[in-house]
C-alpha positions as a printed NumPy array, in Angstrom:
array([[-55.669,  32.727,  25.34 ],
       [-53.394,  35.72 ,  23.797],
       [-50.89 ,  35.678,  26.415],
       [-50.534,  32.44 ,  25.688],
       [-49.825,  32.131,  22.206],
       [-47.322,  35.355,  22.644],
       [-45.24 ,  33.104,  25.687],
       [-45.169,  29.781,  22.882],
       [-44.045,  31.376,  20.73 ],
       [-41.496,  33.301,  22.225],
       [-40.888,  29.468,  23.586],
       [-40.259,  27.545,  20.064],
       [-38.053,  30.607,  19.204],
       [-35.905,  30.071,  22.584],
       [-35.844,  26.058,  22.066],
       [-34.284,  27.002,  17.552],
       [-32.105,  30.322,  19.589],
       [-30.442,  27.112,  22.208],
       [-30.596,  24.618,  18.885],
       [-28.799,  26.299,  16.647],
       [-26.215,  27.764,  18.746],
       [-25.672,  24.292,  20.579],
       [-24.961,  22.838,  16.841],
       [-23.17 ,  25.905,  16.702],
       [-20.934,  24.926,  19.025],
       [-20.28 ,  21.426,  18.632],
       [-18.644,  22.324,  14.959],
       [-16.814,  24.824,  16.559],
       [-15.714,  21.8  ,  18.698],
       [-14.844,  19.642,  16.068],
       [-13.084,  22.121,  14.296],
       [-10.327,  22.171,  17.684],
       [-11.856,  26.091,  17.785],
       [-12.548,  25.173,  21.545],
       [-12.579,  28.81 ,  22.751],
       [-15.219,  29.066,  20.247],
       [-17.071,  26.473,  21.236],
       [-16.401,  27.374,  25.619],
       [-18.581,  30.994,  24.357],
       [-20.854,  28.95 ,  22.282],
       [-21.859,  26.962,  25.112],
       [-21.513,  29.368,  28.243],
       [-24.051,  31.33 ,  26.637],
       [-26.743,  27.976,  26.399],
       [-26.046,  28.083,  29.975],
       [-26.745,  31.089,  30.759],
       [-30.187,  29.655,  30.249],
       [-29.297,  26.704,  31.242],
       [-27.243,  26.131,  34.277],
       [-27.824,  22.343,  34.412],
       [-27.751,  21.563,  30.707],
       [-25.624,  18.444,  30.927],
       [-23.999,  18.267,  27.536],
       [-22.973,  22.161,  27.141],
       [-21.597,  21.469,  30.922],
       [-19.307,  18.657,  29.442],
       [-18.226,  20.483,  26.416],
       [-16.931,  23.491,  27.931],
       [-14.999,  20.69 ,  30.128],
       [-13.578,  19.358,  27.685],
       [-12.718,  22.462,  25.817],
       [-10.787,  23.493,  28.901],
       [ -9.021,  20.417,  28.927],
       [ -8.067,  19.919,  25.904],
       [ -6.966,  23.764,  25.532],
       [ -4.735,  22.753,  29.133],
       [ -6.489,  24.581,  30.95 ],
       [ -8.14 ,  21.471,  32.642],
       [ -7.787,  23.746,  36.434],
       [-10.799,  26.038,  34.989],
       [-13.279,  23.02 ,  34.22 ],
       [-14.433,  21.302,  37.849],
       [-17.936,  22.621,  38.076],
       [-18.143,  21.716,  34.635],
       [-17.323,  18.002,  34.895],
       [-19.147,  18.486,  38.164],
       [-22.823,  19.197,  37.167],
       [-22.599,  16.074,  34.505],
       [-21.091,  13.826,  37.24 ],
       [-24.391,  14.997,  39.201],
       [-26.371,  14.613,  36.183],
       [-24.819,  11.009,  34.995],
       [-21.704,   9.327,  36.761],
       [-19.204,   8.109,  34.06 ],
       [-15.5  ,   6.997,  33.993],
       [-14.477,   9.122,  32.9  ],
       [-16.526,  12.156,  34.22 ],
       [-14.887,  11.162,  37.483],
       [-11.54 ,  10.678,  35.866],
       [-11.206,  14.476,  34.339],
       [-12.939,  16.102,  37.822],
       [-10.274,  14.025,  39.716],
       [ -7.3  ,  15.845,  37.544],
       [ -9.344,  19.253,  37.53 ],
       [ -8.989,  19.269,  41.026],
       [ -5.255,  17.822,  41.765],
       [ -4.661,  21.217,  39.411],
       [ -5.819,  22.534,  41.968],
       [ -4.37 ,  21.463,  44.973],
       [ -7.273,  19.813,  46.102],
       [ -5.468,  16.28 ,  46.845],
       [ -8.016,  14.613,  49.354],
       [-11.362,  15.489,  47.121],
       [ -9.19 ,  14.143,  43.807],
       [ -8.689,  10.77 ,  45.389],
       [-12.441,  10.157,  46.126],
       [-13.093,  11.147,  42.996],
       [-10.756,   8.927,  41.457],
       [-12.107,   6.118,  43.815],
       [-15.576,   7.403,  41.904],
       [-13.869,   6.371,  39.03 ],
       [-12.537,   2.833,  39.511],
       [-15.694,   1.965,  40.969],
       [-17.649,   2.736,  37.423],
       [-15.027,   1.024,  35.296],
       [-13.156,  -2.718,  34.593],
       [-10.977,  -1.775,  32.371],
       [ -7.518,  -3.299,  33.382],
       [ -4.827,  -0.378,  31.761],
       [ -7.967,   2.107,  33.647],
       [ -8.246,   0.578,  36.631],
       [ -3.542,   0.653,  36.896],
       [ -4.04 ,   4.677,  35.626],
       [ -6.41 ,   5.539,  38.367],
       [ -4.293,   2.865,  40.628],
       [ -0.924,   4.871,  40.315],
       [ -2.617,   9.134,  39.904],
       [ -3.683,   7.789,  43.505],
       [ -0.645,   6.075,  44.612],
       [  0.576,   9.655,  43.283],
       [ -0.444,  11.555,  45.782],
       [  0.03 ,   9.874,  48.738],
       [  3.6  ,  10.08 ,  48.311],
       [  3.507,  14.349,  48.018],
       [  4.67 ,  13.848,  51.69 ],
       [  7.362,  12.955,  50.359],
       [  9.38 ,  14.85 ,  47.902],
       [ 11.979,  17.045,  49.102],
       [ 13.459,  19.691,  47.29 ],
       [ 16.53 ,  18.314,  45.01 ],
       [ 17.704,  21.498,  45.369],
       [ 17.726,  22.669,  48.79 ],
       [ 18.245,  26.389,  48.831],
       [ 17.317,  27.041,  44.971],
       [ 15.076,  29.88 ,  44.459],
       [ 12.965,  30.706,  42.272],
       [ 11.751,  34.17 ,  40.935],
       [  9.724,  35.348,  37.716],
       [ 12.022,  37.883,  35.371],
       [  8.551,  40.238,  35.569],
       [ 11.195,  42.84 ,  32.595],
       [ 10.941,  39.955,  30.582],
       [  7.353,  38.635,  30.075],
       [  4.11 ,  40.209,  29.172],
       [  0.336,  39.203,  29.646],
       [  0.872,  36.596,  27.072],
       [  3.011,  33.757,  27.522],
       [  6.844,  33.521,  26.929],
       [  7.543,  30.568,  27.721],
       [ 10.986,  27.291,  26.914],
       [ 13.926,  29.486,  27.127],
       [ 17.199,  28.151,  25.859],
       [ 20.52 ,  29.93 ,  26.118],
       [ 23.039,  29.485,  23.491],
       [ 26.295,  31.901,  21.761],
       [ 24.897,  34.637,  24.156],
       [ 21.788,  34.556,  23.183],
       [ 18.338,  33.838,  25.629],
       [ 15.668,  32.296,  22.45 ],
       [ 11.886,  31.384,  23.799],
       [  8.447,  31.444,  22.856],
       [  5.622,  34.155,  23.278],
       [  2.945,  35.025,  21.193],
       [  3.95 ,  38.517,  21.27 ],
       [  3.945,  41.025,  18.254],
       [  1.23 ,  38.654,  16.646],
       [ -1.664,  39.551,  14.317],
       [ -3.444,  36.39 ,  14.251],
       [ -5.683,  34.841,  16.758],
       [ -5.763,  30.33 ,  16.85 ],
       [ -9.006,  29.695,  17.922],
       [ -8.198,  26.996,  19.807],
       [ -7.461,  29.047,  23.302],
       [ -8.55 ,  32.573,  21.943],
       [ -4.413,  33.825,  21.787],
       [ -2.297,  35.415,  19.315],
       [ -0.071,  33.184,  18.178],
       [  2.626,  31.456,  19.185],
       [  6.134,  32.821,  17.3  ],
       [ 10.346,  32.523,  18.117],
       [ 12.35 ,  35.034,  20.193],
       [ 15.458,  36.408,  20.898],
       [ 17.864,  38.646,  23.361],
       [ 21.396,  39.07 ,  24.758],
       [ 21.845,  36.849,  27.668],
       [ 24.572,  36.266,  30.222],
       [ 24.079,  34.028,  32.49 ],
       [ 20.264,  35.012,  34.223],
       [ 21.49 ,  37.987,  33.306],
       [ 18.458,  39.217,  30.475],
       [ 18.939,  42.623,  27.899],
       [ 14.803,  42.649,  28.312],
       [ 14.591,  46.022,  26.591],
       [ 15.944,  44.252,  23.174],
       [ 13.977,  41.218,  22.564],
       [ 12.717,  40.644,  18.455],
       [ 11.521,  37.831,  16.372],
       [ 14.392,  34.917,  15.268],
       [ 16.389,  38.297,  12.462],
       [ 17.525,  34.826,  10.543],
       [ 14.41 ,  33.58 ,  10.342],
       [ 11.055,  33.648,   9.099],
       [  8.243,  32.942,  12.097],
       [  5.585,  32.441,   9.64 ],
       [  1.936,  33.72 ,  10.474],
       [ -1.099,  32.247,  11.625],
       [  0.818,  28.991,  12.636],
       [  2.23 ,  27.927,  16.019],
       [  5.792,  28.091,  16.168],
       [  7.956,  27.33 ,  19.2  ],
       [ 10.107,  25.018,  21.853],
       [ 12.931,  25.2  ,  20.022],
       [ 15.57 ,  24.009,  20.408],
       [ 19.896,  25.249,  19.159],
       [ 22.542,  22.652,  18.522],
       [ 25.697,  23.284,  19.919],
       [ 27.356,  24.803,  18.032],
       [ 24.905,  26.956,  17.037],
       [ 23.82 ,  25.753,  13.098],
       [ 20.967,  24.365,  13.297],
       [ 17.885,  25.267,  14.679],
       [ 15.15 ,  22.457,  15.461],
       [ 11.368,  24.141,  16.409],
       [  7.882,  22.281,  16.809],
       [  6.078,  23.47 ,  14.354],
       [  1.583,  23.636,  14.324],
       [ -2.191,  24.57 ,  13.722],
       [ -2.381,  25.319,  10.754],
       [ -5.906,  26.569,   8.881],
       [ -4.502,  25.586,   5.472],
       [ -6.293,  21.462,   4.925],
       [ -3.305,  21.151,   3.202],
       [ -0.939,  21.312,   5.572],
       [  0.368,  18.671,   7.999],
       [ -2.817,  18.434,  10.762],
       [ -0.687,  17.867,  13.909],
       [  2.289,  19.138,  16.42 ],
       [  5.443,  18.501,  14.089],
       [  9.178,  18.803,  14.26 ],
       [ 10.842,  21.032,  11.68 ],
       [ 14.197,  21.979,  11.049],
       [ 16.099,  24.841,   9.76 ],
       [ 20.364,  25.458,   9.311],
       [ 22.394,  28.367,   9.253],
       [ 23.624,  29.445,   5.864],
       [ 25.168,  32.212,   4.669],
       [ 23.872,  34.696,   7.124],
       [ 20.722,  32.952,   7.809],
       [ 18.603,  30.412,   8.288],
       [ 17.104,  27.858,   5.475],
       [ 14.446,  27.266,   4.705],
       [ 12.323,  25.074,   7.379],
       [ 12.386,  21.451,   6.538],
       [ 10.294,  18.599,   7.439],
       [ 11.993,  16.311,   9.839],
       [ 12.002,  12.574,   8.894],
       [ 12.176,  11.33 ,  13.177],
       [  8.739,  12.462,  12.702],
       [  8.242,   8.873,  10.967],
       [  4.155,  10.228,   9.962],
       [  2.415,  13.333,   9.49 ],
       [ -0.292,  11.729,  11.756],
       [  2.226,  11.494,  14.895],
       [  2.704,  14.504,  17.613],
       [  5.667,  15.914,  17.7  ],
       [  6.699,  17.836,  20.067],
       [  9.339,  20.322,  22.569],
       [ 12.839,  19.005,  21.119],
       [ 16.253,  19.827,  23.064],
       [ 20.242,  18.545,  21.842],
       [ 21.847,  16.418,  24.137],
       [ 25.699,  18.579,  25.111],
       [ 27.154,  17.002,  22.241],
       [ 24.395,  17.571,  19.719],
       [ 24.359,  13.694,  18.322],
       [ 21.571,  12.822,  19.788],
       [ 17.986,  14.893,  19.933],
       [ 15.885,  14.625,  22.599],
       [ 11.831,  14.917,  22.24 ],
       [  7.881,  14.135,  23.418],
       [  5.886,  12.623,  20.905],
       [  2.213,  11.324,  20.646],
       [  3.043,   7.309,  19.023],
       [  0.605,   4.41 ,  18.733],
       [  3.13 ,   2.143,  20.944],
       [  3.067,   4.984,  23.414],
       [  2.367,   4.581,  27.13 ],
       [ -0.396,   6.78 ,  27.089],
       [  0.611,  10.918,  26.835],
       [  2.977,  12.18 ,  25.094],
       [  6.345,   9.9  ,  25.567],
       [  9.861,  11.421,  25.716],
       [ 11.908,   9.667,  22.85 ],
       [ 15.51 ,   9.768,  21.817],
       [ 16.539,  10.38 ,  18.253],
       [ 20.875,   9.257,  16.826],
       [ 22.892,  11.769,  14.435],
       [ 22.757,   9.795,  11.268],
       [ 25.574,  10.408,   8.91 ],
       [ 24.086,  12.821,   6.53 ],
       [ 23.032,  14.708,   9.73 ],
       [ 19.037,  13.947,   9.709],
       [ 18.381,  12.755,  13.   ],
       [ 16.693,   9.044,  13.006],
       [ 16.154,   5.681,  14.625],
       [ 13.789,   7.353,  17.801],
       [ 13.739,   5.2  ,  20.329],
       [ 11.389,   5.759,  23.124],
       [ 12.678,   5.882,  26.942],
       [ 11.391,   3.06 ,  28.92 ],
       [ 10.133,   2.993,  32.958],
       [ 10.198,   4.382,  34.652],
       [ 10.452,   8.401,  32.903],
       [  7.791,   7.579,  30.566],
       [  4.417,   6.863,  32.108],
       [  1.1  ,   6.539,  31.753],
       [  0.611,  10.569,  31.714],
       [  3.19 ,  13.14 ,  29.881],
       [  6.532,  14.015,  30.158],
       [  7.551,  16.607,  27.651],
       [ 10.042,  19.336,  27.696],
       [ 13.654,  17.121,  27.907],
       [ 16.596,  19.052,  29.256],
       [ 19.98 ,  16.607,  29.376],
       [ 22.448,  18.021,  31.833],
       [ 25.895,  17.695,  31.452],
       [ 27.086,  14.91 ,  33.33 ],
       [ 24.126,  12.963,  32.051],
       [ 20.895,  12.882,  34.514],
       [ 17.927,  13.707,  32.068],
       [ 15.421,  17.147,  33.109],
       [ 11.691,  16.926,  32.161],
       [  8.271,  17.757,  32.792],
       [  5.799,  15.649,  34.029],
       [  1.995,  14.367,  34.884],
       [  2.464,  11.006,  34.954],
       [  4.921,  10.756,  37.607],
       [  3.886,  12.065,  41.661],
       [  3.385,  15.722,  41.484],
       [  1.875,  18.8  ,  42.963],
       [ -0.917,  19.392,  40.038],
       [ -0.019,  19.687,  36.424],
       [  2.747,  19.276,  34.545],
       [  6.304,  19.247,  37.25 ],
       [  9.712,  19.602,  37.545],
       [ 11.63 ,  16.076,  37.201],
       [ 15.53 ,  14.503,  37.373],
       [ 16.055,  11.398,  36.365],
       [ 19.442,  10.119,  37.368],
       [ 20.51 ,   6.559,  36.182],
       [ 21.906,   4.494,  38.401],
       [ 23.95 ,   0.865,  38.736],
       [ 20.067,  -0.243,  39.257],
       [ 18.755,   1.808,  36.557],
       [ 17.368,   4.84 ,  35.888],
       [ 15.501,   7.137,  39.169],
       [ 13.163,  10.037,  38.836],
       [ 12.964,  12.209,  41.642],
       [ 10.615,  15.518,  41.688],
       [ 12.825,  18.598,  42.361],
       [ 10.23 ,  19.219,  44.747],
       [  8.704,  22.119,  46.437],
       [ 10.012,  25.461,  45.74 ],
       [ 10.636,  24.551,  42.466],
       [  7.299,  23.205,  41.57 ],
       [  3.536,  24.287,  42.244],
       [  0.108,  23.187,  41.314],
       [  0.841,  24.719,  38.172],
       [  2.504,  24.177,  34.973],
       [  6.096,  24.07 ,  36.52 ],
       [  8.369,  22.972,  32.951],
       [ 10.6  ,  23.649,  30.719],
       [ 13.952,  23.729,  32.439],
       [ 16.884,  24.657,  30.995],
       [ 20.794,  25.57 ,  33.158],
       [ 22.17 ,  28.176,  31.894],
       [ 25.129,  27.457,  34.527],
       [ 24.755,  23.879,  35.528],
       [ 23.288,  22.989,  37.975],
       [ 23.434,  26.579,  39.987],
       [ 21.652,  29.341,  37.648],
       [ 19.152,  29.152,  35.003],
       [ 15.846,  29.696,  33.549],
       [ 12.051,  27.479,  33.714],
       [  8.681,  28.198,  32.611],
       [  5.646,  28.205,  34.493],
       [  2.394,  29.044,  34.633],
       [  1.849,  29.464,  38.396],
       [ -0.271,  32.224,  41.024],
       [  1.391,  35.418,  40.734],
       [  2.308,  35.349,  37.227],
       [  2.316,  38.015,  34.889],
       [ -0.891,  36.501,  33.557],
       [ -0.403,  33.826,  31.102],
       [  3.293,  31.307,  31.426],
       [  5.98 ,  33.348,  32.111],
       [  9.5  ,  32.947,  32.486],
       [ 11.41 ,  32.769,  35.493],
       [ 14.871,  32.314,  37.126],
       [ 16.552,  30.731,  39.394],
       [ 19.435,  30.453,  41.189],
       [ 21.812,  27.939,  43.823],
       [ 21.07 ,  30.709,  47.229],
       [ 23.077,  28.165,  49.726],
       [ 24.216,  30.083,  52.195],
       [ 27.947,  30.649,  52.617],
       [ 29.517,  27.444,  55.524],
       [ 30.415,  29.596,  58.83 ],
       [ 34.039,  29.467,  59.28 ],
       [ 35.877,  28.435,  62.291],
       [ 39.439,  29.131,  62.631],
       [ 41.533,  27.989,  65.019],
       [ 44.282,  29.733,  65.875],
       [ 46.933,  27.118,  67.313],
       [ 50.594,  29.879,  69.091],
       [ 53.132,  27.355,  70.019],
       [ 55.486,  28.281,  72.426],
       [ 58.499,  26.198,  72.251],
       [ 60.757,  25.811,  75.287],
       [ 63.792,  23.904,  76.573],
       [ 64.032,  23.069,  79.707],
       [ 68.031,  24.434,  82.117],
       [ 69.763,  21.774,  84.122],
       [ 68.214,  23.178,  86.646],
       [ 65.086,  21.943,  85.554],
       [ 63.414,  26.221,  85.221],
       [ 62.106,  26.313,  81.77 ],
       [ 63.311,  29.159,  79.355],
       [ 61.926,  30.192,  75.345],
       [ 63.966,  28.208,  72.964],
       [ 63.892,  30.443,  69.503],
       [ 64.523,  28.564,  65.968],
       [ 62.64 ,  25.417,  66.473],
       [ 61.323,  24.233,  63.491],
       [ 57.872,  23.04 ,  63.916],
       [ 56.372,  20.555,  61.562],
       [ 52.393,  20.232,  61.54 ],
       [ 50.572,  17.112,  60.725],
       [ 46.84 ,  16.244,  59.995],
       [ 45.551,  12.888,  61.004],
       [ 47.324,  10.824,  58.157],
       [ 50.421,  11.721,  59.393],
       [ 50.582,  14.384,  55.582],
       [ 52.273,  17.593,  56.5  ],
       [ 49.955,  20.937,  56.294],
       [ 52.362,  23.44 ,  57.621],
       [ 55.939,  24.069,  59.509],
       [ 58.11 ,  26.756,  60.025],
       [ 60.732,  28.396,  62.9  ],
       [ 59.539,  29.743,  66.061],
       [ 60.328,  33.171,  66.073],
       [ 63.041,  34.98 ,  68.975],
       [ 60.734,  34.807,  71.599],
       [ 60.252,  31.084,  70.903],
       [ 56.417,  31.759,  69.047],
       [ 54.756,  30.495,  65.926],
       [ 51.246,  29.548,  65.366],
       [ 49.279,  27.449,  62.626],
       [ 45.412,  27.322,  61.575],
       [ 43.965,  24.12 ,  62.279],
       [ 40.602,  23.445,  61.187],
       [ 37.648,  22.571,  64.036],
       [ 36.891,  18.761,  64.807],
       [ 40.328,  17.44 ,  63.679],
       [ 43.16 ,  15.511,  65.635],
       [ 46.66 ,  16.658,  64.958],
       [ 50.282,  15.804,  65.704],
       [ 52.82 ,  18.34 ,  65.988],
       [ 56.473,  17.909,  66.034],
       [ 59.432,  20.189,  66.881],
       [ 63.116,  19.901,  66.52 ],
       [ 66.429,  21.907,  66.919],
       [ 70.242,  20.469,  67.026],
       [ 71.223,  19.42 ,  70.183],
       [ 68.36 ,  18.668,  71.633],
       [ 65.331,  15.339,  71.375],
       [ 62.879,  16.799,  68.96 ],
       [ 59.48 ,  15.781,  70.489],
       [ 56.546,  15.422,  68.623],
       [ 53.521,  15.572,  70.514],
       [ 49.195,  15.111,  69.444],
       [ 46.846,  18.311,  69.304],
       [ 43.374,  17.687,  68.801],
       [ 40.542,  20.99 ,  68.079],
       [ 37.088,  18.23 ,  68.883],
       [ 35.546,  20.237,  71.47 ],
       [ 37.666,  23.268,  71.752],
       [ 34.646,  25.523,  69.007],
       [ 31.335,  26.366,  69.298],
       [ 28.936,  24.368,  67.569],
       [ 27.537,  25.952,  63.961],
       [ 24.429,  26.868,  64.591],
       [ 25.043,  29.   ,  67.152],
       [ 27.734,  31.196,  65.266],
       [ 26.752,  34.57 ,  64.244],
       [ 29.365,  35.741,  61.964],
       [ 30.569,  34.084,  59.366],
       [ 34.193,  34.265,  60.376],
       [ 35.065,  33.228,  64.258],
       [ 38.66 ,  32.808,  64.998],
       [ 39.589,  30.857,  68.506],
       [ 42.736,  31.382,  69.792],
       [ 44.479,  28.833,  71.747],
       [ 48.039,  27.843,  72.645],
       [ 50.239,  24.312,  73.69 ],
       [ 53.917,  24.491,  74.557],
       [ 56.999,  22.246,  73.694],
       [ 59.367,  21.815,  75.917],
       [ 62.575,  19.967,  74.093],
       [ 65.413,  18.071,  76.47 ],
       [ 69.057,  18.526,  75.154],
       [ 70.833,  16.25 ,  73.828],
       [ 73.609,  15.123,  75.508],
       [ 75.961,  12.033,  74.857],
       [ 77.017,   9.775,  78.111],
       [ 74.509,  11.681,  80.108],
       [ 72.57 ,   9.743,  81.953],
       [ 68.417,  10.373,  82.431],
       [ 66.241,   8.648,  84.522],
       [ 63.219,   6.916,  83.329],
       [ 60.557,   7.671,  85.844],
       [ 58.606,   5.148,  87.19 ],
       [ 60.927,   1.657,  85.906],
       [ 60.524,  -0.096,  88.826],
       [ 61.335,  -3.665,  89.281],
       [ 59.39 ,  -6.158,  92.234],
       [ 62.68 ,  -7.767,  94.611],
       [ 64.516, -10.368,  92.937],
       [ 62.658, -10.466,  89.523],
       [ 64.027,  -9.068,  85.825],
       [ 59.34 ,  -8.655,  84.881],
       [ 58.662,  -5.601,  83.417],
       [ 55.76 ,  -4.366,  85.189],
       [ 52.547,  -2.305,  84.013],
       [ 53.929,   1.09 ,  85.44 ],
       [ 56.942,   0.478,  83.977],
       [ 55.265,  -0.418,  81.009],
       [ 53.759,   3.292,  80.509],
       [ 57.053,   4.928,  81.076],
       [ 59.064,   2.638,  78.366],
       [ 56.544,   3.823,  76.018],
       [ 57.761,   6.899,  76.335],
       [ 61.702,   6.488,  75.749],
       [ 59.536,   4.077,  72.845],
       [ 58.127,   7.507,  71.197],
       [ 61.605,   9.363,  71.732],
       [ 63.334,   7.051,  70.366],
       [ 60.843,   6.828,  66.875],
       [ 60.748,  10.888,  67.499],
       [ 64.918,  10.723,  67.555],
       [ 65.19 ,   7.841,  64.783],
       [ 69.006,   9.228,  64.682],
       [ 69.842,   8.082,  68.356],
       [ 71.479,   4.892,  69.306],
       [ 71.399,   4.543,  73.317],
       [ 72.396,   2.176,  76.323],
       [ 69.519,   1.299,  78.506],
       [ 71.334,   0.892,  81.918],
       [ 69.664,  -1.344,  85.219],
       [ 70.411,  -0.867,  88.957],
       [ 69.637,  -3.101,  91.53 ],
       [ 69.792,  -2.434,  95.68 ],
       [ 72.765,  -3.769,  97.628],
       [ 71.009,  -6.245,  99.398],
       [ 72.727,  -9.007,  97.552],
       [ 75.566, -10.454,  97.052],
       [ 77.692,  -8.498,  93.558],
       [ 77.78 , -10.757,  91.177],
       [ 74.077, -11.663,  91.853],
       [ 73.338,  -7.823,  91.927],
       [ 74.729,  -7.742,  88.407],
       [ 73.269, -10.655,  86.342],
       [ 69.677,  -9.739,  87.947],
       [ 70.886,  -5.799,  86.638],
       [ 71.518,  -7.301,  83.106],
       [ 68.248,  -9.198,  82.553],
       [ 66.29 ,  -6.192,  84.096],
       [ 67.789,  -4.323,  81.013],
       [ 67.8  ,  -6.673,  78.71 ],
       [ 64.362,  -6.974,  79.579],
       [ 63.558,  -3.756,  78.954],
       [ 65.524,  -3.952,  75.258],
       [ 62.719,  -6.589,  74.435],
       [ 60.243,  -5.155,  75.685],
       [ 60.776,  -1.663,  73.417],
       [ 61.614,  -3.939,  70.536],
       [ 58.753,  -5.227,  71.213],
       [ 56.911,  -1.992,  70.309],
       [ 58.41 ,  -1.14 ,  66.755],
       [ 61.87 ,  -0.403,  67.824],
       [ 65.244,  -1.568,  66.206],
       [ 67.743,  -3.543,  68.649],
       [ 70.625,  -2.358,  66.901],
       [ 69.971,   0.586,  68.071],
       [ 69.572,  -0.013,  71.772],
       [ 72.31 ,  -1.553,  74.165],
       [ 71.397,  -3.301,  77.862],
       [ 73.695,  -3.18 ,  80.43 ],
       [ 73.192,  -4.106,  84.068],
       [ 75.425,  -1.792,  86.712],
       [ 74.263,  -4.36 ,  90.347],
       [ 74.689,  -2.061,  92.489],
       [ 77.09 ,  -0.88 ,  92.5  ],
       [ 76.153,   3.749,  91.425],
       [ 73.747,   3.623,  94.189],
       [ 71.754,   6.631,  94.568],
       [ 70.497,   6.131,  98.359],
       [ 73.682,   4.784, 100.026],
       [ 73.579,   2.09 , 103.159],
       [ 69.63 ,   2.332, 102.488],
       [ 66.834,   1.24 , 104.993],
       [ 63.255,   1.321, 104.418],
       [ 61.378,  -0.189, 101.038],
       [ 60.935,   2.352,  99.425],
       [ 64.649,   3.679,  99.24 ],
       [ 65.904,   0.372,  97.425],
       [ 63.193,   0.963,  95.355],
       [ 64.712,   4.126,  94.215],
       [ 67.954,   2.278,  93.347],
       [ 66.148,   0.032,  91.86 ],
       [ 65.701,   1.507,  88.714],
       [ 66.661,   2.456,  84.779],
       [ 68.097,   4.818,  83.051],
       [ 69.252,   6.172,  79.835],
       [ 72.092,   7.656,  77.931],
       [ 72.541,   8.891,  74.07 ],
       [ 75.748,   7.014,  73.015],
       [ 75.895,   7.507,  69.007],
       [ 74.323,  10.493,  67.398],
       [ 74.359,   9.69 ,  63.255],
       [ 74.53 ,  12.663,  60.942]])
């Protein structure tokens, strides 16, 4: 009996203790002291691990302090006791924040079966749809590399970096004495240090010297106007009943060597609205910020306010869909090209907050996830470019950091393209009376691209050589000219003459090629036989094979616009003089007509038929010999200066 009595007394004391501890934790939760509530309810769970209410309070305390990834085991315990929409929805969010995407979809699906609310069903459908889109996300900046700025960070929080006039400003709870009971961490203050690009002076970080951070308040996520004269920041979590109940935007102005006493901004509109994460547009005329308001889509939405005549910001307008979602959109940054960067957990992302960009197109705003080389399952937010779009800073509490939110720097590491230079050696030559080729020095050679744009030119040296540097896989034309010679143009292609880029090893590869241009002497009244300009017996029609040869003469005339020629036609000796004279004249005129059809001015051409008076082979007997006599020649009869 004695032992039973002792047992009953201990049981009563234990129940009384748990009841007292439960009430204490409940009061702490209602006061927003979530870290204290976690401690109180955890003690209850040590004795009663399955206690539904204690598990729910711990889970919610983690969620409300942005630590939902730690709430998973507690929501699971609650779900085992009672299956509700809220429990499975929050469990799905916790699973997603840890990268357990299939398990998250399963929890969301269970939540869908536990509600008939159309809005909740839309949110769940969006969440499941977002998870199904993860495989479609690609890197927006494919070669961007992100590194933890370890020398700048501490085991406490550093985030929301911005740069202005050689200084880096950021939020941190280093060097703070008071403890924010919601998270159990020190209060946040605003700091600055020198910066050049992404190189930070980590030795001289200090609380804002021209601005007095208030004690026992969270102050951060600041914005500085482009001219450096206006400081806007989020201020919150005062323990005083006389202070504002929610996060609000305050402004301070640089006057006389320091910032003025901060004032509440009218853009907040209502003291019960939450307003945070401000950012100026590049010209300073617009203020972007996140706000939790009754007309919003669910969580934090992004708003834009316009600078008024008195210098305040007003007429705040909520940015539309698709930028805002039923989730949270925060930490805006407006780039110089109008693109809007921001953090969100409402668009398709990898876990908690991901970084996104919104591009304004002809079809409206298009939102894109920055991709897995920027984002993780953790919170990734607060991006700022010091050199857009190739370098800057961002904030993250990803794995591998210094302990809490950390500042990271990023750089575009796009590999330098491997270069192929085609070195084309051009040799200029001429033919002598015997038909042999020899060097022709001091010849003008001009290079044109495939659009006929002049891209280079010079004279060949005494050895008849000069060099051009050509781009690979392109077509070019080269014109060589010298007084007393027919100018000549040739086409030259580097297509297929260089290695594939993926096969290159060195950063610069030179490929040396050679070509030769042979010029013919330009002598007045000197007859030049056009090879293969033959005619069928008793006919003056231009045969297809003759047209190919006449095209060469057309090219000579186009290359040499200052010359005028006589085109002469000759027959064999198998008819009368009068017949052959008429036939040869028709043939010459037929050749001239063909060349005119190819774009040659008729005034540059003279047709002359010589009949059989200038036979190459007298007393020809074979058809081949007769065809040799049926030839066409040309000679230059005038050179215009």
